[in-house]
N, C-alpha and C positions, 0 to 999 in steps of 0.2 A: 525740626522737620523741613523748614524752608531751606536751610543750609544743606541738608541731605539731598534735596531735590536738585539744588544748584550743582552740587558735586557730581550727582548722577548724570545730569544733562551734559556737563563738561566731559565726563568720562565717555559718555555715549557718542559725543561728537568726535572724539579722538580715536575711538576703536571701532572696528567693523564688526557688526553683529548681523549675521544673515538670517538667523532662525528666531531671534527674539525682537519683539517690539520694545519701545522705550518703557512701556508699562511693565512688561515682563522683567526688564532689567532692574527697574526700581524695586519691585517686590523681591527679586532675588537678592538685591543688596540689603534690603530690610531683614530678610530671613537669615542672612549670614551673620547678623549681630548676635551676641551671646544672649541678650535679653532686651527686647524692645516692646514698648506698650503702644498698641494702636487702638484707640477708642476704648481704653480700659481693658483690653485683652492682652495678656502676656503670652509671648511666643518664646518658648525655651529652646536653647540650642540643641539639647539632647532629643528633642521631639520635632526638630525642623524637617520639613520635607518640601522640596521644590518640585512642582509638577510641571513638566514641559509638555505642552500640547504637541501631538504628532499629527502631521497632515496625512490624511488617508489618501492612498493612491487610487486614482480612478481606474476601474477595471475597463480595459478596452474590449469592445465587442469583437468577437471573432469575425474575420472578413470572409466573404464568399461562402458563408454557411447558410444553406437553405434547408428549411424543414420540408420534408416530403409529406405533404398533407394527405397524400393518397395511400400512404403505407398503413397496413393493418386496419383499413376501414372497410366495412361491409357495404353491400349494395343498399341496405336499408339506411345506413348513415349517409351515404353519398347521394341517395335518391336516384341512382342509375347504376347500370351494370358495368363496372370498371373493365372486366375482361372483354366484354363486347365492344366497348369503346376502344380499348387498346388494339383489338383485332382490326377494327376499321381504320384507325390511324396508321397501324403498321402496314396495311395494304397500300396506303397512299405513298408512304416512304419507299416501300419495295418497288412500286410502279415507277417512281421517280428514279430510283437506282437503275432500273432496267432501261429507262430512256437514256440515262447518261452513258450506259455501257455501249449504246449504239453509236455514240459520237466518236468518230475516229480521231485519234491523237498521234497517229504515226506508228502506233504499235498494233500488231495483229491480234485482235480479240474476236473470237467467234460471234460474240453478241452484236458486232457491227452489222451483221447480215440478218439480225432477228426480224427486222421490219420488212424484209424483201418478200414480196408475194409473186408467185409464178402462175402463169396461165397454162394449165395442163389438164388433160382429160375433160376438156370442156368447162372448166371452172377455175376460180382463183384459189390457189393453195398457198399456205405459208411455206417458205423454203424448207423449214425443218421437217415438213411432212413428206417431202420428195427427195431430200438429200441430207447428208450429215456434214456439218462444218467443223473443222478442227484447225488448230494452229500448225502450220508447216514449219515456220521459223518465226523469228521476232518481227519480220516485216511481211510475212506472207500467210494467207489462209488457204486451206485445202478443202475443196468441195467434192465430196464423193456422192454421185447421183445414184439413187436406188434403181432407177430405170433408165438405162442409157438412151432410150428413145426421147427423153425430155431434156437431154443435155443442152441442146441449142436453145430451148425455151428458158432454161435456168441462166444460161449465158446472157440472153437478152434481158431477162428480169434484173440481173445485177447491174448491167450497164445503164439501164434506164431508171434505176431506183433513186437517182439524185444524190448518190453518195460519192460521185467522182471516181468510181472504180472501173477498171478495165480487166476483166477476167481473161485468162488464157486457157484454152482447151488443150490439156496435155495429151489426152487420149479419150476415147469414148467413155463417158461416165466419170471422168476426173477433170476438175478445173482447178487452176491455180489463180489466186487473187492477190496481186501485190497491193500493199497498203502504203500509199505515198504519204510523205510528211505534208501536212497542210501548209499552204503559203499564208502570208500575212492577211490577205483578203479573206481567205477561208476561215482563218482563226477568228477574225473579227466577227464574221457571220455566225460562227459556232458559239462564240461568247454570248451574242445576243439571243441565240436560240436556247441555250441552257438557262439563261437568266429568265426568259419567258416561261420555260418549263418549271422552273423553281417557283415562280409566282403563281402559276396554275396549281401547283401542289399546295402552296400555302393557303390559297383560297379554298381548296377542297378540305383542308384541315379545319379551317374556320367554319365552313359550312356544316361539318359534322358537329363541331362544338355548339354552334347555334341551334341545331336541330335538337340535340340532347337538352340544352337549356330550355327550349320551348316545351319539351315534354315534362321537364321538372316543374315548370310554372303551372302546368295543368293539374298537378297533384295538389291535394288538400293538405298543405303543410304551411308552417309559419314562415314569415319573411326572413327570419334569421336562418332557418334551415335552407331556404332557397339561396341566400347569399353564400352560405357555406358551400353548398353544392356548386355554385358558379365559380367560387374561388378555386375549388378543386379542378373544375373544367379548365379554367384559365391556366392553372399550373401545368396541366398535361399539354395544353395547346402550346405553351411556351417551350416545353421540352421537345416537342415534335417539330416545331418550327426551327429550333436550334439544330436538329438533325438535318433538316433540309438545307439550312444555311451552310452547315459543315460540308455536306456532300457537294454543294455548289462551289464552294471555295476550293475544294480539292480538285474538282474537274477543271476549274479555271486555271489552276496552277499547272495541271497537266497540259492544257492547251498552250499556255505561255511557254512551257519548256519543250514543246513538241517541235 
């Protein structure tokens, strides 16, 4: 047996075995003999079997796979109304989109004038209440006034709205509004403005999440149920904040390329 071990060691040192340890090699050599006795047990050639251990491959977890814990869950399971929550969060995102649409990037978009108010008929009116704004071409807006008598009031309102726009009266009741490309100073200011608006939207989303979480805590439920509900709220919050972030980045890209 000692001589066999020495021969095995010598053979192992001269050959490269990547899948067998020295013990594996020793036992393989022993089993290859026609008849060998180990501690009184005879191993026959016709019944020999070498078992080679196979290393199991580790299963890699799928990347970027998130489970939507809100899917197919009832209000009773969530402890809040998911449709009502979604409606509130959607309104915040929609409002942020509307704000971004009013930021001029050098392209004529009617929403640029959405925040303009006009003093007419003894009161402050939204521009869309007294005129229709359309796109004349890629760089110009067209304002068609419903009542030609308030044309000058609309002209003044657009000039003093802080948008850097100078409308031109084509004829009574019709104004043309060129949309200039923003200079570097204006772009920098607009970047800061949209960033602040995005943070305001995020705070509004968190406020709704916290209010719903407080309502859940007031219910007579177990701690585990509360935690499950809070995880669901956090999941939705993250999804909606991601929407705000995406809208912000797209707007910044438009400003950079304007």
